[in-house]
C-alpha positions in Angstrom: 32.8 43.0 14.3 34.1 40.1 14.2 37.9 39.6 16.1 40.6 37.0 14.8 42.7 35.8 17.1 45.6 33.4 17.4 46.9 32.2 20.0 50.4 30.8 21.0 53.7 30.8 22.9 56.8 32.9 22.1 60.6 33.0 22.9 62.8 35.1 20.5 62.2 39.1 21.6 58.9 38.0 23.4 59.0 38.4 27.0 56.7 35.5 28.0 52.8 35.5 27.6 53.5 38.5 25.9 50.1 40.0 23.6 50.7 41.9 21.1 47.0 43.8 19.5 47.0 44.7 15.4 44.9 46.8 14.2 44.3 45.4 10.8 42.2 46.0 7.6 40.0 42.5 7.2 40.8 42.3 4.2 44.5 40.6 5.5 43.1 38.8 7.9 43.4 35.3 5.9 46.9 35.8 5.6 48.1 37.2 9.3 45.9 34.6 10.8 48.4 32.2 9.2 51.6 34.6 9.7 50.6 34.3 13.1 50.1 30.9 13.4 53.8 30.2 12.0 55.1 32.4 14.5 54.0 31.1 17.3 55.4 27.5 16.0 58.7 30.2 16.2 58.0 31.9 19.2 56.3 30.3 22.4 54.7 33.0 24.9 52.9 35.0 22.3 49.4 35.6 21.7 48.3 37.7 18.5 45.3 40.0 18.7 43.5 41.0 15.5 40.9 43.9 15.7 39.7 44.2 11.8 38.0 47.0 10.4 38.1 49.8 7.2 41.9 51.9 7.3 39.6 55.1 7.3 37.2 52.9 10.8 41.1 51.5 12.2 42.7 55.2 11.8 40.4 57.2 13.2 40.4 54.3 16.1 44.6 55.1 16.8 43.3 58.7 16.4 40.9 58.1 19.4 43.7 56.8 21.6 42.2 52.7 20.6 45.0 50.2 22.3 47.0 49.0 19.8 50.9 47.9 18.8 50.5 47.7 15.3 48.3 48.8 12.5 47.7 47.6 9.3 46.2 50.0 6.7 46.4 51.5 3.4 48.9 53.5 2.3 46.7 56.3 1.4 45.5 56.5 5.7 48.9 56.0 6.9 49.7 60.2 6.5 46.3 60.7 8.6 47.0 58.0 11.4 49.1 60.0 14.4 51.8 58.2 16.6 52.9 55.7 14.0 56.4 55.0 13.6 57.9 54.7 10.3 55.7 52.7 8.2 56.9 49.0 5.7 54.4 47.7 2.5 53.0 44.9 4.0 50.9 44.2 0.8 50.5 44.9 -2.3 47.5 44.1 -4.5 44.6 44.6 -7.3 41.1 45.1 -8.2 39.6 42.7 -9.8 35.9 42.2 -10.2 34.1 39.4 -8.4 31.1 37.6 -9.2 28.9 36.7 -7.3 28.3 32.2 -8.0 24.5 33.1 -9.0 25.7 35.4 -11.4 28.0 33.8 -12.9 26.2 33.4 -15.9 25.3 37.0 -15.5 28.5 38.8 -15.6 30.8 37.9 -17.4 32.5 41.3 -18.9 33.6 44.6 -17.3 30.4 46.3 -19.5 28.4 44.0 -17.6 28.2 46.3 -14.2 26.4 49.2 -16.2 23.6 46.9 -17.5 20.1 48.0 -15.7 19.4 45.8 -12.9 22.9 44.9 -12.3 23.1 44.7 -8.1 26.7 46.3 -7.4 28.7 46.3 -3.9 30.6 49.0 -2.7 32.3 50.6 0.1 31.0 53.1 2.8 32.0 56.3 1.8 35.4 57.3 3.1 36.9 53.6 2.7 39.4 52.2 1.4 37.2 50.1 -0.7 34.7 53.0 -1.3 38.1 54.6 -3.3 40.2 51.5 -4.8 36.5 50.5 -6.3 36.1 54.4 -7.9 39.5 54.8 -8.8 38.8 51.6 -11.2 35.3 52.2 -12.4 37.5 55.9 -13.2 40.0 53.8 -15.3 37.5 51.7 -17.0 35.0 54.4 -18.2 38.3 56.1 -19.7 37.8 52.2 -21.3 33.9 51.8 -22.5 32.9 55.9 -22.1 29.6 55.7 -22.9 28.7 57.5 -19.5 29.7 53.5 -18.2 31.1 54.9 -14.3 28.0 56.9 -13.5 25.6 54.1 -14.7 27.4 51.6 -12.5 27.0 54.1 -9.6 23.8 53.9 -10.2 23.9 50.2 -10.3 25.3 50.3 -6.5 22.8 48.8 -4.0 25.1 47.7 -1.4 28.0 49.5 1.0 30.2 47.5 3.0 32.9 48.6 5.3 35.6 46.0 4.2 35.8 44.0 1.5 35.4 40.6 4.3 32.1 41.9 4.0 31.0 42.5 0.4 33.0 38.8 0.0 29.9 37.7 2.7 27.5 39.6 0.4 28.6 37.5 -2.5 27.9 34.2 -1.8 24.3 35.1 -0.3 23.4 36.3 -3.5 23.2 39.3 -1.8 25.0 41.3 -5.1 25.8 40.1 -8.2 29.0 41.6 -8.5 32.2 44.3 -6.9 35.2 45.5 -7.7 37.4 43.6 -4.9 40.7 42.6 -4.4 42.0 39.5 -6.1 43.2 38.1 -2.7 39.4 38.4 -1.7 38.4 36.9 -4.3 40.6 34.4 -4.4 40.6 33.5 -0.3 36.9 33.7 -0.9 36.4 31.6 -3.6 35.2 33.2 -5.7 34.9 33.8 -9.5 36.5 37.2 -10.9 37.2 38.7 -14.2 40.8 40.1 -14.3 40.7 44.2 -15.5 44.6 44.2 -16.6 45.6 47.1 -17.0 42.3 48.9 -15.6 43.0 47.5 -12.0 43.9 49.6 -9.7 47.2 48.4 -7.2 46.3 48.6 -3.9 49.1 48.5 -0.9 48.6 48.3 2.7 51.5 49.4 5.1 52.5 47.7 8.6 53.1 50.0 11.5 54.2 50.1 14.7 52.9 52.4 17.4 54.9 54.6 19.5 53.2 54.0 22.8 52.9 50.6 22.4 54.2 48.5 25.5 55.5 45.7 22.8 57.7 47.9 20.4 60.2 45.3 19.8 57.5 42.2 19.7 55.4 43.7 17.7 58.4 44.9 15.2 59.5 41.6 15.7 56.8 39.9 14.1 56.5 42.5 11.1 59.8 41.8 10.6 58.3 37.7 9.9 56.2 38.4 7.7 58.8 39.7 5.4 61.0 36.9 5.9 61.2 34.1 3.0 58.6 32.3 5.3 56.4 35.3 5.3 56.8 36.2 2.1 55.4 32.2 1.0 52.5 32.4 3.9 51.7 35.8 1.7 52.0 34.9 -1.8 49.8 32.1 -0.8 46.3 34.3 -0.2 47.4 35.8 -3.9 48.7 39.1 -2.0 52.9 40.5 -3.5 55.0 41.9 -0.8 
């Protein structure tokens, strides 16, 4: 698994040469990279290191004592994650159907995911990607009927832990389509099919670890994400806040 690394220097509440470690869901990495770069310009002396993964994996790792100063994980996984200070909403997104470049003419509407021979991507069981994909399939099933969800699930040929890995699979032509977050389709340069009322809203929360040795600094970075500058960066990547 790759590591996203942003280095800078910080003043403000951070002491010189402070390193913050954030365990964060992979779909937030593009926005967080830009947030960290902007934060570093205002706070010389701080290094922010992001360790990406899926929400379930991050939650399990934190519960096992993985060193971290803050997390960004799906709201659904916050209650089962130990040792967190009060969480705050960081990013809000919605699901879309992302289409592989090679499948643009093949996948043009939600019904096409249920067609024979279509290769669909989804999430590793229990991860946020699988949960919101299944919720989206259920909404589409209520709209189209005729065993829609079962047909789509029968077409799943590849599972990955998070949106970032599904985006890579789409670009490589390993699958034809997948339900992912609109921001990830945007950052990945992929064509997407808007789902309207059938889309699912997905919320990622940020929270500082109680045993962090940099609680004040981690809180300050999260507060920066909620500043006008931070919100503008988040929205640039297709998220809301």
